[in-house]
N, C-alpha and C positions, 0 to 999 in steps of 0.2 A: 295483547291477549284478551280474548272475550271474557267478560265477567257476567255471571248470571245470578239471578236470585234463587235458583234451584241448583242443587248439586248436579254435576255432570258425570257421565260415565263414557267410556270408549267402547264401541261395539263394532267389530268387523270393519274397521277403517274410518270410523266417524265418531267425533265427540257429540254427544247428545244429552239433553236433560235426562235425569234418572227415570222420570216417568215415561220416557220413550225408549228406554233400554229394555226391550222385551225379547223373549225367545219363543219359538213355536212350542206348542204342547207336544210336538213330535220330536223335539230335540232329544238326542240320545242320552244326554245327562239327566233330563227329567224322566225319561222312560226307563233307563237302565242304570243310572248312576255312572254313566260312561264318560267321565271327564276328570280333570285334575285341577288343582288350584294351588296358589301360595299366597301368603299374607305377611306383610311387615307392618310396622307402625312408625309414626313420627314421634320424635322427641323435640319439643319446642318448635314444631312445624318442620323439622328436618328428618328425612327418611333414614331409617336405620338399616345398614347393611343390605342395601337393595341388590347389589351384585350377588351376594350369597343367596338371597332368596330367589332371584331369577335363575341362578345356577341350579338350585334345588328343583324349581319348577320344570326346567328342561330335563333334568334327570327323571322326574316323574313322567313327563311326556314321553321320553324315550322308553321307559319301562312299559307303559301301556300302549306304545306304538301309535301315538297321535302326532301328526305334523301340524303345528299351528300356522304354518305358512308365513311366519315372520321370524326374524332373527332375534337372539337374546338382546342385541344392541337396540334394535327397534322397540322391543318390549320395554326395555329400560327407559328409553326416550319418551315413550307414550306414558309410562307410569309417572315419570317426573313432571311431564307437562300437565297431566290430569291433576296431580296433587297441587300444582301451582294454581290451576284454574279454580280449585275448590277451597283454598286456604282462607279466602276472605269471608267464608261462610261460617267459620268457627271462631270462638273467642281466643284471646291471647293465651289463656291457660288451658285450652283444650287441644286435643290431638286426634289424629285419624288412624284407623286401620286402613291400609292400602293394599289391594290385592289384584291378582290376575286369575281369571277363570277360563279354562279351555275345555270344550266338549268336542267329541268326535264329529258333531254336526247334527243336522236334522235327518231323522230316519225317513226313508222314501218308502211309503207303504206298498207301492206297486212292485218294489224290487226285493232283493234278497234281504234277509233279516240283518245282515251285516252292512247294509247300504247306508250311506250318508251323503249329504249334499256338500260336504266340506266342513272344516272346523268352525265352531262358534267361539270367538275370542272376545272376552270382556275384561276391562280394567275398571275397578271401582274403588270408591272411598266410603268409609263408614265411621262416624264419630265414635271414639272409644267410650265404653259405658263406665265412665269414671264414678259417677254417683252410685250406680248399682253395685259396684265392686269395692267401694272405699272401705267398708267395714272389715273386709278381709285382712287389711293391714293392721287394723286395731285389734281384732279378735283372733286372727289366724283362720286358716281353712280347716273345716271339718271334713276329713277324707273318709269315705265309706267304700269298702271293697265289695263289689257285687258278686253274685254267683256267676254272672255272665263272664266268659273268658275272652281275652283278646284273640282276634283272628290270627292263626299261626302263620309264620312266614312262608311255609310251604303251600298255603292256600292262596294268600295274596300278601305281598310284602307290605308291612306297615310303613316302610321307608318311603313309599309313594303316597303323596298327599292327594287322595282321590276324593271325589264328590260323594262317594258312598260311605256315609258315616254311621250307618245303621248299627253296626256292632258297638260302637262307642255310645251312640244314643241310647240303645237298649240298656247298657250298663249304667248310664247316667240316670235314666228313668227309674231303674231299680234302686239306685242309691238315694234318689230324691224321695222315693216312696218311704224310705226309712227315716230320712231327715231332709226336709225341703231345702235346707241351706247347704247340703253336702255336695262335695265334688267327688265324682267317682274316679277311682284308680283301679284298673283291671289287672287281673293275674293272667299269666300265660297258661298253657296246658300242663306245664310242670309245677304250677303253684308259685311261680316267681312274679314279682311286681313288674308291670310294664309301664303303662301310661294312662292318662285320662284324655278327655276330649280337648285337644289343643294344649295339653300340658305335659311336661316331663317331671318325673319324681326323683328327688334326691333325699338321702338320709345321711346322718352324721353320727358316728359312734367312735369314742376314744380319739377324737380329733381328726378322723379320716372321713372324707366325703365320698359317698358311693352313689352311683346311678346305674340303672339297668343298661345292659349292652345294646349297642345301636342296632343290632340285627333284629331285635324284638320290638322296636319302637320307631316312631318318626323322630329322627335326630334333629331336634329343634335348633335353629340358629342361635337362640338365646341359650339353650342348653350347652352348645359348644362354646359360646362366649364365657359362660360360667366355669366350664371345665378349664378353659385357658386361663381365666383369671385366678382360679384356685392354684394352679401350678405356678403362675407368675408370682403369687403371694406366698409361696412356700407352704400351702395347705395340701396335705396328702390327698390324692384323688384317685379313685378306682372306678372303672366300668366293669360291673360284675353282676352275677345273679343276686337278687335280694328277695328272700322269702318273707312270709308274714312274721315269723319269729324275729328276723332281722329288723323289720319295720316296727314291730311292737316294742322292741328293746332299744331302739335308737335314742340317742340323746337329743337329737334335733331332726326335723324333716322340713323340707320346703318344696314348693312347685316352681317351675319356671315355665313361662309362656311368652308369646309375642306381646300380649297386652300387659300381663302382670309383672313381667321381668323376673323378679325374685320375691316370693311371698311365703311367709312361714305357715307350716301346717300345725294346727293346734292339737288335733286328735286323729286317730286312725281306728275306725270301728268303735268309737267311744272311748278308747284308751288315750289318756292324755300323754302326748309325746314328751318324754323326759321326766315324767312324774308331775304330781300336782303343783309343785313349787317351781317348776322349770320356767325360766324367763322366756318371753316371747317378743321378738324373735330371739333364738339362742345366739351365743357369741359368734359361732362360725357363720351362721346365716346372716348375722349383722355385718360381719366382715365382708362377705361376698356381696351383700346388698350395697354396702358403701363402695366397694370396688367397682361394681356395675354403674353406680351413679357417677363415679369419677370417670369411668370409661366413656359414658355417653354424654358427660358434662350436663347432666340433667337430674333433678331430684324427683324421680317418678313416685316415690312414697309420699312426699309432700303434696304432689299433684293429686293423688288419690285422696289422701286424708283431708285435703282442702275442700273436697266435695261432700264431706259428711254434713248431715243436717245438724244445726246447732253448733 
């Protein structure tokens, strides 16, 4: 297998150096956000639940009516080969985000507004931002709930992982204007908690773990893994509406995401979760974090904390 001094990507049938993996400014994803993607990570250089992520990618493609021109099996094989081609470029203690991106293709200006030249398909690797996020495991995440509401399912389903992230980006910008270190978690039109940019929200009260219903969020693969682990470990688990009262009065809260896995929430809009003396992480969050480590056979918390300065 070819080994390069530069990370490689795969674009429309060819492995190329990242610097050559370029798309036209007329690509419909650049012009209109007309594309979808999915993203997993490696644990100790091993891809996590690639089948599940590719299944979700193809559900997103079906929803937005894009034919990528290759089968799920081909997409999986390409992703595995690309990862292998790039592993020698990161250290033993580092890992990758690995993703697939598909747009409807390049807009043809002389043709109808809906025209395209055929799909643009890219598979890529990005090193995980371990150092940048390490303090989140030490200090917990400060969640800020912005005024911006999550796009409702009857406008565009959040279950499709599209390239148009502006709704979540606007919420995140608003949260960071209040606190530069904050992570935004948006409400829906009914005032219930939904999700953040690339993260799912969980709360714990009286020993019961709760997370928003899948209809109103992108149901993360890690989210579902945590739901399954909770049930396997005898921890009561509910998918239900969670309003701000429920969030403010929770004993614990945590976010799940592809990169973070399970990470405790310290505060919501400045309110300390569980009270001033609450442990961080809380006992249920710790149990689920430990169960996740056992499941993937990898200590992701130690990996992040090992990147802290000093």
